[in-house]
N, C-alpha and C positions, 0 to 999 in steps of 0.2 A: 423433554426435547432438548438436546444439546444445541446451543447457539454457536454458530461457527463463522469465522472469517474464511472465505474460500477464494483461493487464487487460482485462476485458470489461464493457461497460456497455450498458444497454437503455433503451427509452423507457417501460417500466413495471416497477416493482419486482418484481412476481410473476414476470417473465421471468427474473430472476436466480436465483430458486429453481428454476424449471423447468430452466434451464441447468445448475444444480448437479446435478440429478437426471440429466439427459441426458449430461453429461460423465462422470459415474460409469459410465453404460452404455457410453459410448465407450471408456473405460479398460478396462472388463471385456471388451470385444470386441477389445481391442488396437488400437483406432483412434488412441489416444494412449498415451503412457507418463507418467502423472501421478505426482507426488511428494506434493504438498499442494494443497489447494483450500479456499477460504473464500468464503462469502457475506458481503459487507461492506456495512454501512449507514453513511452519513455522516449522523449525527444532526442534527436541526434544533432543538437545545436552546439555541441561541445561542452555544455554545462548540463549536469544531470538534473533534469527536470521531468516531472510527470504531469501530463496534461489530461484532464478529464474530458473525453470526447463526447460522452453521452452519460446521462445519469437518470436513475429512476428511484423514487421513494415509494415502495409498495404499500407502506402503512397509511398513506393518505394524509399524514401529518404535515406534508408539504415542506419537508426539510430540503435544503439545497445541498448541492454537492460539497459545499464548504462547511455546512453546519453539522454534519454527522461524523461518525467514526471514520468513514472513508475519506472525507475531506481532511480530517486531522492526520490520518495516516499519510496521505499524499503530501501534506504540508511538511511533515517531519522528514519524509524520504528526500524531498527536493530541497530541504532547508539546510542551514549551515551544519547542523548536527549530522545529517545523513552524509554530507560531503566529508566532514571532519573524520567520521568514523569509517569511511571507506566502504559503505554498504553496496558498492557498485563494481565489485571485481571478484576475482577468485573463481574457484570451481563451482559448478552447478551443484545445488543441494538436491539430493534425491532425484536422480535421473530415471527412476523406474516408471513404467507406464501404469503402475497401480496407484489407486487413491491412497494418500498418506495422511495419517493422523500425526501432526507434529505438536508435541506437548510444550516445547520451550518457545514461548511467543516471541522472545527477543530475537529469535532467528527470523521472524517475519520480515523485518526491515531489510536485512541482507537478502533474504529469499526473493522478495518482490523485485528488488533491484537487479537480481541475477536472472530470475525466470522471465521477467519482462525486460529483455535486453534492450540496449540502445537501438532505437529505430523500430522497436516492436510494439505491438498493441496486445493487451490482455484484458481480462475481465476480473473484477473484484465483486464478490457477492457476500452480503451478510444475510444469513438464513438460519432458521431452526430446522434441524434435520433429524427426523425419526428414522428415515430410511434413505441412504445415499444412492441407491441403485439407479433411480431414474435420472439423476444428474450425471452420475458416472456413465450411464449408457449414452446420454446425449453428448457429453463433452469428449469422452475418451473413445467410444466406439464409433459414433456417427461423425464427429468433427475432428477426430484424431488429435485432441488436445491432451494436456496434462492437468491434473488437479492436485492442489495441496490444501489441507484443512488445518485451521488453527482454532484453538479455544477462544471464544469471544472475550470472556472475562480476563483471560491472561493477556490478550492483545490490548484491551482497554487499560489494564494496569501498566503495561509497557509503554503505551502512548503517554500516559500521565507522567511516568518516570522520565521519558524522553523530553517532554515539555518542561519539566523542572530543570533538567540538566541544561537544556537550551537557554532557559532564562538565567540560570547561574552563569553560564558561559558569556551571555550577552552583558550582564552586569560587570563581570570580571574584565571583559574586553574594554568596556567603557571606562572603568577605573584605571586600567593599565594605560589606555590612550591619554586620559586626563593627566595621570601622573607623569608620563613621558613628556608631555607638552609643558607641564608645570616645571619640570627639571630643566628643559630646554630654555624656557623663559627666564629661569633663575640664572642659568649659565650665561645667557645673553646679557642680562642686566649687570653681571659682574665684570664683563669684558669691555 
């Protein structure tokens, strides 16, 4: 069973909430095997932030929206690295109405920022998929949304890499800040 990170977007924000409810039913009827799901809004406050509007952990392990892969993904998207690398602009990736299997997980960050545009609400789902037809039917046919699929393991690897890069950038920024202030203090002492 391939484990996927599934991004769904819609032409109306209310459809993301409807999809959240319908995917819960699909999971209950064993149409999919979900792990986590979140309704995600790309806020329009002028700063690229993603807000988790609703969250569900299907596994019963009571993970919170910040404790799992979805929380880490959202944190990276709205964090300094997401802004620094400009994952919020440019052309749409894959505008077709067909379900897409996207192999390069690094594309996920930019893809989520573009598919769930500023002011829009979408759905993120972590699920094992033997058969994608029931989810495709619900999201694309019944709700008129789009679906993009990413390999879970590749996304997890990319999140770990992004966290390392963020930490390195934070340490470097602190060192640069300290060094620039030490130089200013030295210059002020000599004058």
